[in-house]
N, C-alpha and C positions, 0 to 999 in steps of 0.2 A: 535488612537494609531498605532504605527508602525506594519505593517503586519508581519514583520520578527519575532517580539517578540511573536505574536500570534502563529505563526508556531512553534517556539521553545517551547512555553508552551504546545502546543498540543502534540508535540512529547514526551516531558517529561512525561505528563500525560499518554499517550499511553504506554510508556515504563514501568511506575509504574504499570499500570493495567496488562500488560503482565507478569511482574515479579510476581505479586500477584497471578495471575491465575496459573502460572507455579508452584509456591510453594504449592498451594492447590491441584495440580495434575489434574487440569481441562483441561490442554493443553496436549493432547496425540498425536497430529498429528506431523509428521515430517515436517520440513520446506520445502517449495516448491521452490527449488533453481532456477529452470527455470523461475518461476514467479517473483522471486526477480530480476533476471537478466533483464527480460523484463521491469518491472516497473522501474528499475534503468536506463535503456536506455531511456525510455520515460521521466522520470524526468530530466535527464541530457539534453536531446534535447529541453525540454521546458524551463528549468532554464537558459540556456545560452542566448537565444535571449531576454528573458524578463529581464535579469539582476538580477535574484534572486539567490544570492550566496548559500543560505541555500538549496534550491531545487537542485541546481547543485551539491553541495557537497554530499547531501544525495543520489542523483542519482548515482554518481560515487561510493559511498560506497556500495550501493545495487548491482550495476553492478559487482564490485569486489567480493563481497560475492558469487554471482551467478557463476562467472567465476572460483573462487577457488574451488567450489564444483560442477564443471561440470560433474564429474563422477557420481554424485547422481541425475542427471536430470531425468533419466528414472525410478528411484525408486518411485517417487511420481506422476508419470503421470498416470491418470486414465481416461478411456473413459466414457462418459455419460451413456452408456448402462450397464457398470459394477458397477455403483453406486447403493446403496440401496435407498429406497424411502426417508428415513430420510436425507441422504446426498444430494439427489436431492433437497429436500425442503430447506435445509440449504443453498445450493448454489444459489437457486432462490432468497431466502430472502436477501442474501448478494448482489446479483446483483441489486435487487430493492433498497436497502439502498444506495449502492454506486452510482447508477444512480440518486437517489434523491439528494444526497449530491453534485454530480457534477452539476446538473441543478441548485440547490440552489446557489452554488458557482458562477456559470456563471451569474445568475440573480443579485446577490449582486455586482459582478464586474461591470456589465453593469450599474446598478443603481448608483454606486459610481462615475463612469466615466461620467455619464450624468449630474451630478450636477454642 
């Protein structure tokens, strides 16, 4: 199946989950606009050379959201030493999950291209 369809379906599912969590009041954090800007720049620079229009468009979109909210970049910036133990544990778990997904994605990509 076309990978672009999978990416689009994943984004739609993620958006639905975020909306449901927001309606239930479980999302209390402010958006991290500097993070959105950085991710947008990375997605754009990766999407252009590999010819992935979806990744490029999402990268541009995230970059613009980050730029338009540049005045709020310092509001969400927290140093590791200022985080509570629960926040540190949450961030470590997120890093582990994202790293696992990245390694899995690279392995699947290499496996598919080796066939």
